[in-house]
C-alpha positions in Angstrom: -3.1 92.7 -70.6 -5.7 94.0 -72.9 -5.7 90.7 -74.9 -6.4 88.6 -71.8 -9.3 90.6 -70.6 -11.9 89.4 -73.1 -11.0 85.7 -72.4 -11.5 86.3 -68.7 -14.7 88.0 -69.3 -15.9 85.2 -71.4 -15.0 82.8 -68.7 -16.9 84.8 -66.2 -20.2 84.8 -68.2 -22.7 82.1 -67.6 -22.7 79.2 -70.1 -25.5 79.1 -72.6 -28.5 76.9 -71.8 -27.7 74.5 -74.6 -24.3 73.9 -73.2 -25.6 73.4 -69.7 -28.1 70.8 -70.9 -25.5 69.0 -72.9 -23.4 68.8 -69.8 -26.2 67.0 -67.8 -26.6 63.1 -68.0 -29.5 62.1 -70.4 -32.8 61.3 -68.6 -34.1 57.7 -68.9 -37.9 56.7 -69.0 -38.9 53.7 -66.9 -41.1 51.4 -69.2 -41.0 48.3 -67.0 -44.3 48.9 -65.1 -46.2 49.5 -68.4 -44.8 46.3 -70.0 -45.8 44.3 -66.9 -49.3 45.7 -67.1 -49.6 44.9 -70.8 -48.4 41.3 -70.1 -50.8 40.9 -67.3 -53.7 42.1 -69.4 -52.7 39.8 -72.3 -52.5 36.8 -70.0 -55.9 37.6 -68.4 -57.5 37.8 -71.9 -56.0 34.5 -72.9 -57.3 32.8 -69.8 -60.8 34.3 -70.4 -60.7 33.2 -74.0 -59.7 29.6 -73.0 -62.5 29.5 -70.3 -65.2 30.6 -72.8 -63.9 28.2 -75.4 -64.1 25.3 -72.9 -67.6 26.5 -71.9 -68.8 26.4 -75.5 -67.3 23.0 -76.1 -69.0 21.6 -73.0 -72.3 23.2 -74.0 -72.2 21.7 -77.5 -71.3 18.3 -76.1 -74.2 18.5 -73.6 -76.5 19.4 -76.5 -75.3 16.5 -78.6 -75.7 14.0 -75.8 -79.2 15.3 -75.1 -80.1 14.9 -78.8 -78.6 11.4 -78.9 -80.6 10.4 -75.8 -83.7 11.9 -77.2 -83.3 10.1 -80.6 -82.6 6.7 -79.2 -84.6 6.5 -76.0 -87.6 8.7 -76.4 -90.6 6.9 -77.8 -92.5 8.2 -80.8 -95.7 8.8 -78.9 -96.7 10.0 -75.4 -96.6 7.1 -73.0 -100.2 6.1 -72.3 -101.3 5.9 -68.7 -102.9 2.8 -67.2 -106.1 4.7 -66.6 -109.0 4.4 -69.2 -108.6 6.7 -72.1 -109.4 7.2 -75.8 -106.5 6.3 -78.1 -106.0 8.7 -81.0 -104.2 8.1 -84.3 -104.0 10.9 -86.8 -104.3 10.2 -90.6 -103.2 13.4 -92.3 -102.0 14.3 -95.8 -101.4 12.0 -98.7 -101.5 8.3 -98.0 -98.3 7.0 -99.6 -95.3 4.9 -98.6 -93.0 7.9 -97.9 -95.4 10.2 -96.0 -96.6 10.6 -92.4 -99.7 8.7 -93.5 -97.9 5.6 -94.7 -99.1 2.2 -93.8 -95.9 1.5 -91.8 -96.3 4.5 -89.5 -100.0 4.3 -89.1 -100.0 0.6 -88.3 -97.2 1.0 -85.7 -99.4 3.5 -83.9 -102.7 1.6 -84.3 -101.1 -1.6 -83.0 -99.8 0.2 -79.9 -103.2 1.7 -79.3 -104.9 -1.7 -79.5 -102.3 -3.4 -77.3 -102.6 -0.8 -74.5 -105.0 -2.1 -71.9 -106.0 1.4 -70.9 -107.2 2.3 -74.4 -111.0 1.8 -74.4 -111.3 2.4 -78.2 -109.2 3.7 -81.1 -110.2 6.9 -82.9 -108.8 7.7 -86.4 -108.9 11.5 -86.9 -108.8 11.8 -90.7 -107.9 14.8 -92.8 -106.6 13.4 -96.0 -107.5 13.6 -99.8 -106.5 9.9 -100.2 -103.6 8.4 -102.0 -102.3 4.9 -102.7 -104.9 2.1 -102.8 -102.2 -0.3 -101.8 -101.3 1.6 -98.6 -104.9 2.2 -97.8 -105.7 -1.5 -98.3 -102.9 -2.6 -96.0 -104.2 -0.3 -93.2 -107.8 -1.5 -93.8 -107.0 -5.2 -93.6 -104.9 -4.7 -90.4 -107.5 -2.7 -88.6 -110.1 -5.5 -89.3 -107.6 -8.1 -87.9 -106.8 -6.1 -84.8 -110.5 -5.5 -84.1 -111.2 -9.2 -84.2 -108.2 -10.0 -82.0 -108.6 -7.4 -79.3 -112.3 -6.8 -79.3 -111.9 -3.0 -79.4 -114.0 -0.6 -81.5 -112.6 1.8 -84.0 -114.2 5.2 -84.7 -113.3 7.5 -87.6 -113.6 11.3 -87.0 -113.4 13.4 -90.2 -112.2 17.0 -90.1 -111.9 18.8 -93.5 -111.7 15.9 -95.9 -111.9 12.2 -96.1 -111.8 11.2 -99.7 -110.7 8.3 -101.9 -108.0 6.2 -100.1 -108.8 8.0 -96.8 -112.4 6.8 -97.0 -111.1 3.4 -97.9 -109.4 3.4 -94.4 -112.4 5.0 -92.7 -114.6 2.1 -94.0 -112.8 -0.2 -91.5 -114.2 1.9 -88.6 -117.3 0.8 -86.7 -118.7 4.3 -86.9 -117.8 7.4 -88.9 -118.3 10.9 -87.5 -118.1 14.1 -89.6 -118.6 17.8 -89.5 -121.5 19.0 -91.5 -119.1 20.8 -93.9 -116.6 18.0 -94.2 -115.8 16.6 -97.7 -116.5 12.9 -97.9 -116.5 10.3 -100.7 -114.7 10.3 -104.0 -115.0 6.5 -104.2 -113.2 5.9 -107.4 -109.8 5.2 -109.0 -107.8 7.3 -111.4 -104.6 7.2 -113.4 -103.4 10.5 -114.8 -100.6 11.7 -117.0 -99.8 13.9 -120.0 -99.4 13.3 -123.8 -96.9 15.4 -125.7 -97.1 13.7 -129.2 -98.8 16.6 -130.9 -96.4 19.2 -129.4 -93.5 17.1 -130.5 -94.7 17.0 -134.1 -95.0 20.8 -134.1 -91.5 21.2 -132.7 -90.0 18.6 -135.0 -88.9 16.4 -132.1 -88.5 12.7 -132.6 -89.1 10.2 -129.8 -86.7 7.3 -129.9 -87.9 4.5 -127.6 -86.6 0.9 -127.8 -88.3 -1.8 -125.8 -88.3 -5.6 -125.5 -92.0 -6.4 -125.2 -94.7 -4.7 -127.2 -96.3 -3.1 -124.1 -93.2 -2.2 -122.2 -93.5 1.4 -123.2 -97.2 1.6 -122.3 -98.3 4.9 -121.0 -95.2 6.6 -122.1 -96.2 10.3 -122.4 -94.2 10.8 -125.7 -95.8 7.8 -127.5 -99.4 7.7 -128.7 -101.7 5.5 -126.6 -103.2 2.8 -128.7 -106.7 1.3 -128.1 -105.4 -2.0 -126.8 -103.2 -0.4 -124.1 -106.0 2.0 -123.2 -108.4 -0.9 -122.8 -105.9 -2.8 -120.6 -105.3 0.2 -118.3 -109.1 0.8 -118.0 -109.7 -2.8 -117.1 -107.1 -2.6 -114.3 -108.7 0.6 -113.0 -112.1 -1.0 -113.1 -110.9 -4.0 -111.1 -109.4 -1.8 -108.4 -112.6 0.2 -108.3 -114.6 -3.0 -107.7 -112.3 -3.8 -104.8 -112.9 -0.3 -103.4 -116.6 -0.7 -103.7 -116.5 -4.1 -102.0 -114.6 -2.7 -99.1 -117.1 0.2 -98.6 -120.1 -2.2 -98.8 -118.4 -4.6 -96.3 -117.6 -1.8 -93.9 -120.8 0.2 -94.0 -123.3 -2.7 -94.6 -127.0 -1.9 -94.4 -126.3 1.7 -93.5 -125.5 2.5 -97.1 -128.3 4.0 -99.2 -126.8 3.3 -102.6 -127.4 5.5 -105.5 -126.1 5.3 -109.1 -123.7 8.2 -108.3 -122.4 6.9 -104.9 -119.4 5.0 -106.5 -118.9 7.4 -109.4 -116.1 9.4 -107.8 -118.4 12.2 -106.6 -118.0 13.7 -103.1 -120.4 15.3 -100.7 -120.4 17.4 -97.6 -120.8 15.8 -94.2 -124.5 16.5 -93.8 -125.2 14.7 -97.1 -122.8 11.9 -96.3 -124.8 11.1 -93.1 -128.0 11.0 -95.1 -126.5 8.6 -97.7 -125.0 6.3 -95.0 -121.4 7.1 -95.8 -121.2 8.5 -92.3 -123.1 7.8 -89.1 -123.5 11.2 -87.4 -122.1 14.6 -86.8 -119.4 15.0 -84.2 -115.8 15.8 -83.4 -113.0 14.1 -81.4 -114.0 15.4 -78.0 -117.7 14.4 -78.6 -116.7 10.9 -79.6 -114.3 10.5 -76.7 -116.8 11.9 -74.2 -120.2 10.6 -75.4 -119.4 7.5 -77.5 -116.2 5.9 -76.0 -117.0 7.3 -72.5 -113.3 8.0 -71.9 -112.9 11.7 -72.1 -109.1 11.6 -71.7 -107.4 11.4 -75.2 -103.9 10.1 -75.7 -102.3 10.6 -79.0 -100.4 7.5 -80.4 -99.5 9.1 -83.7 -95.8 8.6 -84.5 -94.1 12.0 -84.9 -90.5 13.0 -85.7 -88.9 14.5 -82.6 -86.3 17.3 -82.7 -83.4 14.9 -83.0 -84.9 13.0 -85.9 -85.7 16.2 -87.8 -82.2 17.5 -87.3 -80.8 14.1 -88.4 -82.9 14.2 -91.6 -81.8 17.7 -92.4 -78.2 16.8 -91.7 -78.5 13.7 -93.9 -80.0 15.8 -96.7 -77.2 18.4 -96.4 -74.6 15.7 -96.4 -76.2 14.0 -99.4 -76.3 17.3 -101.3 -72.6 18.0 -100.4 -71.7 14.5 -101.7 -73.5 15.1 -105.0 -71.7 18.4 -105.4 -68.3 16.7 -104.7 -69.0 14.0 -107.2 -69.9 16.6 -109.8 -66.8 18.5 -109.1 -64.7 15.4 -109.6 -66.5 14.6 -112.9 -64.2 15.0 -116.0 -64.7 18.1 -118.1 -65.9 17.2 -121.6 
C-alpha cells in the first residue's frame, strides 16, 4: 500500500511542459502565398525587361533608318529658292585634293550656284592661306568657263586671309572685296623640305639609296642636293610662278598697279591691297549681297558633311584601325 502511493501521486501530478508540447502535433508554416508573390514579381520584372529591350531596339532601328535616309537623300547644300538671291560658296582652309577646299568639292558647289536661275551672282567667301597650285588652277579655269557660259558675275569676299593659291582663285572673280585688316597676296611659289646630311655624318649614319636614273633620288632629304638638281627645281618653280603672275594679270587687268615687290611673295593688309589694285574695295558678304548684287538673301551652296557622313567616316576610320590591329596580331612573331 505504501509502495503504490508514490506512483499514484506521480500520476496525479500535471505533466511537464516539455512532455505536453511533445504530445501536440508539430505546427506547419504556409509558404505558398509567399512563393506565389515571388513568382508574380519575377514574371512582372521579366515582362518589363522585355518591353524595354524591345523599345531600345526599335529606337536604334529608327535612328539607323533616319541616318540612312539623311545620308542618301539629303542634298549637300540648302535647297535654293526660286526667288532672286546671292549664291555663296565658302573657300576655307588649305586648298588640297583631300580637304574641304578641294577643286572637286568647290566646283560641285560653284556649278550648282551658276545653274540655279534664282542665283543673281556667285560670291566666294575666302579665308585660306593657299595650297596646291594645281587645285587652284582647276577652280580658276572652271570659274572662267562658267562665267562665259551663264553670264553671271563672281565676287570674292576676303575675311582674314587670301594668300597664294587662294588669291589664285580670287583672281577669277570680277571684283574682290576685303576687310581693311585682311591679309592679301603672297603671289609666289615655294618648295620646302629638310636636309639631314650633316647630322647623319655626326651620328655616323650611312644613307643607302639605290636608284635607276640619276635624278630619281632628287630632293631626298638624306642626300646632298647638287647644283644641277637645284637648278632644275628652281626652273620648275619659276615656270609655275610665271603662270601665277599671268593669271593675276589676266584677272585684274588694268586695275593692277604693279611694283617690283608685287609678285615677290610679299603680302599686304586689305587697305594696301585696294591701293595696289589687288582688291577693289572694302566690304563684307552682307555688303556685297545688298549693295553690289542687289539680292540681300544669301543662300549657302557650300558642300558640307552632314551628321550621317561624319558618323560614317568615323565608323570607317574605327573599322580601319581595328583591321590594322587584327593584321598586326596575326603577324608572325620573329
